C-alpha positions, -999 to +999 in steps of 0.1 A: +254-333+165+247-323+201+239-345+231+202-337+230+200-349+194+220-380+202+198-388+232+166-385+210+182-408+184+189-434+211+154-432+226+138-436+192+160-467+185+153-483+218+115-475+219+105-508+203+126-529+227+116-509+257+078-511+250+081-549+249+093-549+285+075-519+299+045-537+313+066-558+336+086-528+348+054-508+352+040-535+375+069-530+399+063-492+402+025-490+406+027-492+444+037-464+468+065-443+453+096-444+476+125-421+469+155-432+449+176-430+481+151-451+500+152-477+473+190-478+472+192-482+509+166-510+509+184-528+480+217-525+498+199-542+527+190-571+504+153-563+498+147-579+464+115-558+456+135-526+462+162-537+438+134-545+413+118-511+417+151-494+414+159-513+382+125-502+368+132-466+375+165-467+356+150-487+329+122-462+322+142-431+331+116-422+356+125-389+372+161-398+365+182-403+334+176-436+316+205-459+325+203-495+311+237-504+327+223-496+362+190-512+353+209-544+345+228-542+378+197-539+399+176-565+380+206-589+385+207-581+422+169-587+425+173-620+406+201-631+429+177-623+459+150-645+444+129-621+424+122-644+394+108-618+370+139-598+372+161-627+360+146-625+325+146-587+326+183-588+334+189-608+302+168-583+283+191-555+294+220-575+279+201-576+246+194-539+247+231-532+253+242-556+226+216-542+201+227-506+209+264-515+205+258-532+172+235-505+159+260-477+163+291-497+156+278-508+122+266-473+114+300-459+122+317-486+100+294-475+072+308-439+076+279-424+094+296-398+115+267-392+139+268-430+148+305-428+155+299-398+178+270-416+195+290-447+200+318-427+215+295-408+238+278-440+250+311-457+258+322-426+276+291-422+297+284-458+304+246-455+305+233-476+275+264-498+272+292-505+297+317-477+301+349-482+282+371-452+277+394-469+252+364-477+230+351-441+235+384-427+223+384-448+192+349-437+181+351-401+192+384-397+173+367-411+141+339-385+145+363-357+155+384-364+124+352-357+104+348-323+122+322-333+147+327-306+174+310-325+202+333-355+197+364-332+197+352-316+229+345-350+245+380-361+237+394-331+256+371-341+285+382-377+283+419-366+284+412-346+316+393-375+332+419-401+324+447-378+336+428-371+369+420-407+376+456-417+369+468-390+392+444-401+420+455-437+417+491-425+421+483-406+453+476-371+440+446-361+461+438-331+439+432-356+410+407-375+433+388-343+440+387-335+403+371-368+395+347-365+424+336-331+412+328-345+378+306-372+393+288-349+417+281-324+389+268-351+366+294-345+339+304-381+338+270-397+333+246-368+326+233-373+362+248-371+397+266-403+409+270-397+446+284-431+452+314-426+429+318-390+440+320-401+477+345-428+468+369-402+452+364-375+478+369-400+506+402-411+491+413-375+490+400-368+526+416-399+540+450-389+525+451-355+541+432-333+515+409-310+534+389-300+503+379-336+499+366-336+535+347-304+528+331-318+497+319-349+517+305-326+544+285-306+518+272-338+502+258-349+535+245-315+545+226-310+513+217-347+508+231-348+473+223-384+462+223-396+498+201-391+528+210-358+546+232-366+577+243-336+598+264-358+621+284-372+592+288-338+578+301-324+611+326-353+614+341-343+580+342-306+590+360-316+622+388-332+602+391-299+583+393-280+616+419-304+630+440-298+599+442-261+606+411-243+591+402-218+618+370-206+600+356-242+599+365-245+636+345-213+643+315-225+622+314-258+640+318-242+674+289-219+666+267-249+656+275-267+688+269-236+709+235-227+694+223-262+688+205-253+656+213-285+636+237-303+659+229-312+695+238-283+718+271-290+734+290-261+750+319-282+760+324-292+724+319-256+713+345-243+737+370-269+724+364-258+688+367-221+697+400-229+715+413-246+683+403-215+663+420-192+688+452-213+687+451-210+649+451-172+652+414-165+649+408-137+674+370-141+674+377-177+685+396-164+716+367-140+724+341-168+721+363-191+742+364-165+770+327-157+766+317-193+774+334-190+808+369-205+803 
């Protein structure tokens, strides 16, 4: 059973529950359609209606992957901020998660291999029920033992994730980057989770791993799950330059010299070209002299 089939099974099962609540969620999304990033920023700023709208997006899977766990999170936040409708909807999310858990747990207990596989996937991804890798391993193993290839593959993936997270927690910055990459590619949740990716890349960057800084810079340049921010991106690239990457020093120097995306600053450009020169980059020496030093 592949992921597409499992997803369809889950959607069919949830349809009755979802339609009973859809009208209320629809009410919260009939107004102007702000972006997901705008909603997250507003919700972080304690705007209850933004949290409500965000929850509705995740609840319906509107231009994003359906995620009941996140819908629960944002309905709860809206409730805390005084949005009364969301209090009941938050409880409904609990019911959906409980019903989903019971449906596939009981099916697996009856020997339905596809239900074991689904339960394992759900516990691994943390979208329709809360993430629990221990639970995921139990159900994926049951399905894998019955020759379910997807479950066997997911166990391999789970082994890698747990190993990388453990390594990161013990100070191995490479492990932090590995987990960050999984989140930014959407391999962990079937969608990009920039918040988690940034957390792991930041841990790597702060502990001296230049690749982690570069990943952060690229996230902010491209606006992957966050609002594009060239200044933030350049600050991370500067860390990479300071740690001895001459090519990054040259790239930043050029940006400051030309003023294409960053504010033109020849003093800053010369400083960066000088760093590149000191690191053995001959073109950096040429550019340094060219700017009149």
